[in-house]
C-alpha positions, 0 to 999 in steps of 0.5 A: 753897438753890439755885434750880431751873428752875420747873415752871410759869412763867406771865406773863399780861398780860391775859385778857379776855372779850368782851361782847354788844351793844357793852359793854366787855370784861370783864378777868378777869386782868391782870399776873398772874405766878406761878412754881412749883417742881417738887414744890411744892403751891400754893394759889390763894386769892382772892375769888369770881369773881376769875379763879382757874378762868380761870387754871387753864384757861389753864395747862391749855391749854384757853383760848388767847385771852390775852395772855402766856405759860405755860411748863412744864418739859419731862420728862427724856426731852424730851417735853412736860409732862403735865398732870392736871386735877381739875375741880369736877365729876368729869366721868365718862362715864356710859356707861363703868364706873369702870375704863373712865373711867380707861382712857380716859387710858392706853395699853392695855398699861398700863391693867390693872396701873396701874388696879388699883393706883390703885383699890386706893390710893383704896379702890375696888378693888371698884367697878371695874365700877360706872357713875358713877350707882352711885357716891356723890359722894365715890366719883366724886371718888376716881375723878377723882383716880385718873384724874388721877394715872394719867397720871403728871402733871408738873403736877396742876391741881385746881379746888375738887375737894372742894366740896359734900362733907360734912366727913368725906368732905372730910377723907378725900379730903384724906388720900387726895390727900396719900397719892397725892402722897407715893407719886407726887410731882408739882407741884400747883396748886389752887384752894380757897375753904377757907383751912384746906384750903389751909393743910393741903395747900399749901406756899405760898398765892398771894393774888389780888386781886379781878377783874382778878386779879393776885398780891398776896401769897405766904404760905409754910406753914412747918408740918410736913405730918404735924401740920397737920390737928390743929395749933392753928397752922393756925387762927392762921395762917388768921386771919393770912392773912385779915388780910393778904389783907384789908389787901392788897386793901383799899388800906390795908395795915399792912405792905408786900407779902409777898415770894415765896419763892425757887423751890427744891425743897421739902425732904424733911421738908416732903413 
C-alpha cells in the first residue's frame, strides 16, 4: 500500500510545566512522536495523568509552550487544516440556544441548511431552540459533536467525549459518531480510558507510557468495523492490549516493541 502525506505529524521533544517556589518543573511529554494517516481513527491510551490531554491541546494549537513541532496537512485549496475539538465537557454557552451554539462556528450564509442537517443527523431536530440547561448530558454531548462536524474538520480531536455517561447513552453516541464519520470522513484522534471503546472505534491504538509520556507501542485493530460492538474478538484483543501495555511500561516486556503500521490510507472496507 502506497504511503501518503500524513494528516498529522507531531514531534514533541519536551513539554514541561513550571512549578511554584523553586520546585523542579514537571515534564509532561518527552520524545513523543506520532504520525496519523488521512481518514484514520486513532485512540490514545495511557495511564491517567500521563499527558494525553496536554498532547491534544498542543495539536489543537491551544498550548504553544513546548519544544518540538506539529504539522498538519493543508487542505486541497491550500488553506490551513481545520481542527474540530470535542472536550470532556460540552462547553456550550448557556445563554445561547442549541442552534446558536452551533452557528457560532459557521459563516451566516451556511448556518441554516447545515445546522438543520446536523441536528437531524444527531436526533435533535426538535431541540434547536432549547438552551443548554434544558438538555440532558447526552443531548449536550450530541450538540458538541454536531458543532465539531459543522466546520468540516480535517482533524477531529476528542478528549474522553463520552465520560460519565451511562452505558446505553455511550453506545448510542458511539454509533452516532461513526454514522457522522461515515457521512463526513475525517481524521480522528481521541483520548479514552475505556479500552473497549478504543477497540470499537479506532483503526489503531497508540500506547503511551506514564508521565513524561512517550509512545511505547502501536496496536492496529484488524477487525471489520461493522461487527466490532458484538464481537468476542474485542474482549480477546482488549486482554492482549492490557498485557502488552503492562509489559511495555513495566520494564520487563516478554516481546520487543511493537512496530507502527505504515502511514497509508485506510481501505474502504475498514471504514
